[in-house]
C-alpha positions as CSV (number, residue, x, y, z in Angstrom):
1,M,-81.1,129.8,19.3
2,A,-83.7,128.6,21.8
3,E,-82.7,126.0,24.4
4,P,-83.1,122.6,22.8
5,L,-85.6,120.0,24.1
6,K,-83.7,117.6,26.5
7,I,-84.8,114.0,26.9
8,D,-82.8,111.5,28.8
9,S,-83.5,108.2,26.9
10,H,-81.9,105.9,29.4
11,I,-82.2,106.0,33.2
12,H,-82.7,103.5,35.9
13,I,-84.9,104.0,39.0
14,Y,-85.0,102.1,42.3
15,Q,-87.5,101.9,45.1
16,T,-85.0,102.6,47.8
17,A,-81.5,104.1,48.0
18,E,-80.3,100.7,49.4
19,E,-81.5,99.0,46.2
20,G,-79.9,101.5,43.9
21,I,-76.6,101.4,45.7
22,G,-76.6,97.6,45.7
23,A,-77.3,97.6,42.0
24,K,-74.4,99.9,41.3
25,E,-72.0,98.1,43.6
26,G,-72.9,94.7,42.0
27,Y,-72.4,95.9,38.4
28,E,-68.8,95.9,37.2
29,I,-68.0,98.2,34.3
30,W,-65.1,96.2,32.9
31,E,-65.4,96.3,29.1
32,Y,-63.8,99.7,28.4
33,G,-60.6,98.8,30.2
34,A,-58.6,101.4,32.1
35,Q,-59.4,105.2,32.1
36,E,-57.6,107.6,34.4
37,E,-60.8,109.5,35.5
38,V,-64.5,108.6,35.1
39,A,-67.2,111.0,36.2
40,L,-69.4,108.5,38.1
41,S,-72.5,109.7,39.9
42,R,-72.8,109.5,43.7
43,L,-76.6,109.2,43.5
44,A,-78.5,106.1,44.4
45,G,-81.3,106.2,41.8
46,T,-84.4,107.0,43.9
47,V,-87.4,108.7,42.2
48,D,-87.0,111.8,44.3
49,E,-83.3,112.1,43.3
50,V,-84.0,111.7,39.6
51,L,-86.8,114.3,39.6
52,A,-84.5,116.7,41.3
53,A,-81.7,115.9,38.8
54,M,-84.1,116.4,35.9
55,E,-85.1,119.8,37.1
56,E,-81.5,120.9,37.6
57,A,-80.5,119.7,34.1
58,D,-83.7,121.0,32.5
59,I,-84.7,117.5,31.3
60,A,-88.2,117.4,30.0
61,K,-88.6,113.6,30.1
62,A,-86.6,110.6,31.2
63,V,-87.1,107.1,30.0
64,A,-86.8,104.6,32.9
65,V,-85.5,101.4,31.3
66,N,-86.6,99.0,34.0
67,L,-84.2,96.0,34.4
68,F,-85.0,93.0,36.6
69,I,-82.0,90.6,36.9
70,A,-83.3,87.3,38.1
71,D,-80.0,85.8,38.9
72,E,-79.2,88.6,41.4
73,Q,-82.5,88.1,43.2
74,R,-82.0,84.3,43.0
75,K,-78.7,84.7,44.9
76,K,-80.4,86.7,47.6
77,Y,-83.0,84.1,48.1
78,A,-80.3,81.4,48.2
79,E,-78.4,83.2,50.9
80,A,-81.4,82.9,53.2
81,L,-81.6,79.1,52.8
82,P,-79.7,76.1,54.3
83,P,-76.6,75.2,52.1
84,D,-78.2,72.1,50.6
85,Q,-81.3,74.0,49.4
86,A,-79.2,77.1,48.4
87,E,-77.4,75.2,45.7
88,A,-80.6,74.1,44.1
89,V,-81.8,77.8,44.1
90,R,-78.6,78.9,42.4
91,A,-79.1,76.3,39.7
92,G,-82.7,77.4,39.1
93,A,-84.1,74.1,40.2
94,H,-86.2,75.4,43.1
95,A,-89.8,75.8,41.8
96,E,-91.0,77.9,44.7
97,V,-88.2,80.4,44.3
98,E,-88.6,80.5,40.5
99,A,-92.3,81.4,40.9
100,R,-91.3,84.2,43.4
101,L,-88.9,85.5,40.8
102,R,-91.6,85.7,38.2
103,D,-93.9,87.6,40.7
104,D,-91.0,89.9,41.6
105,C,-90.4,90.8,38.0
106,V,-94.0,91.6,37.4
107,A,-94.2,93.6,40.6
108,F,-91.1,95.6,39.7
109,N,-92.5,96.4,36.3
110,R,-95.9,97.5,37.8
111,W,-94.1,99.7,40.3
112,A,-92.2,101.5,37.5
113,C,-95.5,102.0,35.6
114,Q,-97.1,103.4,38.7
115,V,-94.1,105.8,39.2
116,A,-94.8,107.1,35.7
117,R,-98.5,107.6,36.4
118,D,-97.5,109.6,39.5
119,H,-94.8,111.5,37.7
120,P,-95.6,111.9,34.0
121,T,-92.1,113.2,33.1
122,I,-90.9,109.6,33.6
123,V,-91.6,107.2,30.8
124,P,-91.7,103.5,31.7
125,F,-90.0,100.8,29.7
126,V,-90.5,97.4,31.3
127,S,-88.2,94.5,31.8
128,A,-88.7,91.4,29.6
129,D,-86.9,88.1,30.2
130,A,-86.6,85.1,27.9
131,N,-85.8,82.8,30.8
132,L,-88.5,83.9,33.3
133,F,-91.2,84.4,30.6
134,P,-90.3,82.6,27.4
135,G,-92.3,82.6,24.2
136,E,-96.0,83.6,24.4
137,E,-95.7,84.1,28.2
138,G,-93.4,87.0,27.6
139,A,-95.6,88.5,24.9
140,A,-98.6,88.3,27.2
141,Q,-96.8,90.1,30.0
142,V,-95.7,92.9,27.7
143,R,-99.2,93.3,26.2
144,D,-100.8,93.4,29.7
145,L,-98.3,96.0,30.9
146,A,-98.8,98.2,27.8
147,E,-102.5,98.0,27.6
148,N,-103.4,98.1,31.3
149,A,-100.4,99.7,33.1
150,G,-99.0,102.3,30.7
151,A,-95.7,100.6,29.7
152,R,-94.2,102.5,26.7
153,G,-91.5,100.1,25.7
154,V,-89.3,97.2,26.7
155,K,-85.8,96.8,28.1
156,L,-83.5,93.8,27.6
157,H,-80.0,93.1,28.9
158,G,-78.7,89.8,27.4
159,P,-75.5,89.4,29.3
160,A,-77.1,90.2,32.7
161,Q,-80.2,88.2,32.1
162,G,-78.6,85.3,30.4
163,F,-79.8,85.2,26.8
164,S,-78.9,86.4,23.3
165,M,-80.7,89.3,21.7
166,G,-81.4,86.8,18.9
167,D,-83.0,84.2,21.2
168,E,-86.1,83.1,19.4
169,R,-87.9,82.7,22.7
170,L,-88.1,86.5,22.5
171,W,-89.8,86.4,19.0
172,P,-93.4,86.7,20.4
173,T,-92.3,89.6,22.6
174,Y,-90.7,91.3,19.6
175,A,-93.9,90.6,17.6
176,V,-96.2,92.2,20.2
177,C,-93.9,95.2,20.5
178,Q,-94.0,95.7,16.7
179,E,-97.8,95.3,16.7
180,L,-98.3,97.9,19.5
181,G,-95.5,100.3,18.4
182,L,-93.4,99.7,21.5
183,P,-89.7,100.4,21.0
184,V,-87.2,97.9,22.4
185,V,-84.0,99.1,24.2
186,G,-81.4,96.4,24.3
187,H,-78.0,96.6,26.1
188,S,-75.3,96.3,23.5
189,G,-71.7,95.4,24.2
190,P,-69.5,92.4,24.9
191,D,-70.1,89.8,27.6
192,Q,-67.3,88.5,29.8
193,E,-67.6,84.9,28.5
194,G,-67.2,86.1,24.9
195,K,-70.5,84.6,23.7
196,G,-71.5,87.8,21.8
197,L,-75.0,87.8,23.5
198,A,-75.5,91.5,23.0
199,E,-72.7,92.7,20.6
200,P,-74.2,94.8,17.8
201,R,-74.1,91.8,15.3
202,A,-76.3,89.8,17.7
203,F,-79.2,92.2,16.9
204,G,-79.1,91.5,13.2
205,A,-81.5,88.6,13.1
206,V,-84.2,90.4,15.1
207,L,-83.8,93.6,13.2
208,A,-84.3,91.6,9.9
209,A,-87.2,89.6,11.3
210,F,-89.1,92.6,12.6
211,P,-88.4,95.5,10.2
212,K,-91.1,97.7,11.6
213,L,-89.9,97.4,15.2
214,S,-87.7,100.2,16.5
215,I,-84.7,98.7,18.3
216,V,-82.3,100.9,20.3
217,L,-78.8,99.6,20.7
218,A,-77.9,101.1,24.1
219,H,-74.4,102.3,24.6
220,M,-73.7,102.3,20.9
221,G,-72.1,98.9,21.2
222,G,-69.9,99.7,24.2
223,A,-66.5,98.3,23.7
224,T,-67.7,96.6,20.5
225,W,-68.6,100.0,19.0
226,Q,-66.7,99.2,15.8
227,Q,-69.6,96.8,14.8
228,V,-72.2,99.6,15.0
229,K,-71.8,101.1,11.5
230,E,-72.3,97.7,9.9
231,I,-75.6,97.2,11.7
232,A,-76.7,100.8,11.0
233,D,-76.0,100.4,7.3
234,S,-77.9,97.2,7.1
235,Y,-81.0,97.9,9.2
236,P,-82.9,101.2,9.1
237,N,-84.9,100.2,12.2
238,A,-81.8,100.2,14.3
239,F,-81.3,103.3,16.6
240,F,-78.7,104.1,19.2
241,D,-78.1,105.9,22.5
242,C,-74.7,107.2,23.5
243,C,-75.1,106.6,27.3
244,E,-72.0,105.4,29.2
245,I,-69.8,105.1,26.1
246,I,-69.6,108.9,26.0
247,E,-68.1,108.8,29.5
248,W,-65.3,106.4,28.4
249,T,-63.7,108.2,25.5
250,H,-60.3,108.2,27.1
251,S,-60.3,104.5,27.9
252,D,-58.4,101.5,26.4
253,N,-61.3,100.1,24.5
254,G,-63.7,103.0,24.0
255,P,-63.6,105.5,21.1
256,S,-62.0,108.9,21.4
257,D,-64.2,111.9,21.3
258,E,-63.4,112.4,17.7
259,A,-64.1,108.7,16.8
260,L,-67.4,108.7,18.7
261,A,-68.5,111.9,16.9
262,Q,-67.5,110.5,13.6
263,L,-69.4,107.3,14.3
264,I,-72.5,109.3,15.1
265,R,-72.1,111.2,11.8
266,D,-71.5,108.0,9.9
267,I,-74.6,106.2,11.2
268,G,-76.7,109.4,11.0
269,T,-77.0,111.9,13.8
270,E,-80.8,111.6,13.6
271,R,-80.6,108.0,14.8
272,V,-78.7,108.8,18.1
273,M,-80.1,109.8,21.4
274,M,-78.7,111.1,24.6
275,G,-78.9,108.9,27.6
276,S,-77.2,109.2,31.0
277,D,-77.5,105.6,32.4
278,Y,-78.4,107.4,35.7
279,P,-77.6,106.7,38.5
280,W,-74.2,105.4,37.2
281,Y,-73.7,108.9,35.6
282,D,-75.3,112.3,36.2
283,L,-77.8,113.8,33.8
284,D,-76.3,117.3,33.7
285,H,-72.8,115.9,33.0
286,T,-74.1,113.8,30.1
287,V,-75.6,116.9,28.6
288,E,-72.2,118.6,28.9
289,R,-70.5,115.7,27.3
290,V,-72.8,115.8,24.2
291,M,-72.2,119.5,23.9
292,E,-68.4,118.9,24.0
293,L,-68.3,116.5,21.1
294,P,-66.4,117.7,18.1
295,L,-67.5,117.6,14.4
296,L,-71.2,117.9,15.2
297,S,-73.2,121.0,14.5
298,P,-75.3,122.8,17.1
299,E,-78.4,121.5,15.3
300,E,-77.2,117.9,15.3
301,K,-76.4,118.2,19.0
302,A,-79.9,119.6,19.7
303,G,-81.4,116.6,18.0
304,I,-79.3,114.2,20.1
305,L,-80.2,116.0,23.3
306,G,-83.9,115.4,22.8
307,A,-85.7,115.8,19.5
308,N,-84.4,112.4,18.2
309,A,-85.8,110.6,21.3
310,E,-89.1,112.3,21.0
311,R,-89.4,111.0,17.4
312,I,-87.8,107.6,17.8
313,L,-89.5,106.6,21.0
314,G,-92.8,108.2,20.2
315,L,-92.7,110.6,23.2
């Protein structure tokens, strides 16, 4: 059997090693509970690093799911101000800073698109935000990035960005994505406040409202993975990547290898894609983890490694 096509459907890239390390250090992986050993990557997430990692793991393409977290940048701006002004910034009441955040988000998205133009094996998915660009503003941003900068999809992270996947301020963005054939990748899993912003069930309303829009539930629901089959059974336009969750199959709240493989079979192996969540985890190790899963045939694993992503994401 020939070597299967390998596509990493979920990576993050950063402009500098310092930015990547800061993002990793500032992101707590709490939802899975305890696990004795986790194969975390030591890489920082620079473009040069990911290109080298792709070559080493024989990855043909990698989808960079760009994520701009306004609250993190807002805190950085606040730290540079006098205390009386800093509190207003943290509360989102400082108009000048809010305008800078909007500009920063646009610039970060345009940088990712430029990286992809310079390195065609990287596929850019741009960050949308219902708070920074609500309603038609968000749709206009996505349309411009798709039509003029080469964006191939959209990334959302409800818990980190502070909105629900069903937030109707996102409806115009979803509509333009459906119109232009741009898939949406949404972080799926619990949030620490228990609001259910991105649990699989939170995707139901948008999946129903936009039946021709391909929506990827990243991490297969994370620690709320037991909701995934319900969503898959109800909405044929729901797809999944197995990044991160596949590294936590010996944790308190994650599925076992057997349970994860059975879930993949239950929802349809053709609907599941490999993703590494680089630079949190290494590309080659994620490939190994897919190949180690029980219950799945070599042909099914080959689809997960790359062919499914090629079809689902239009690559």
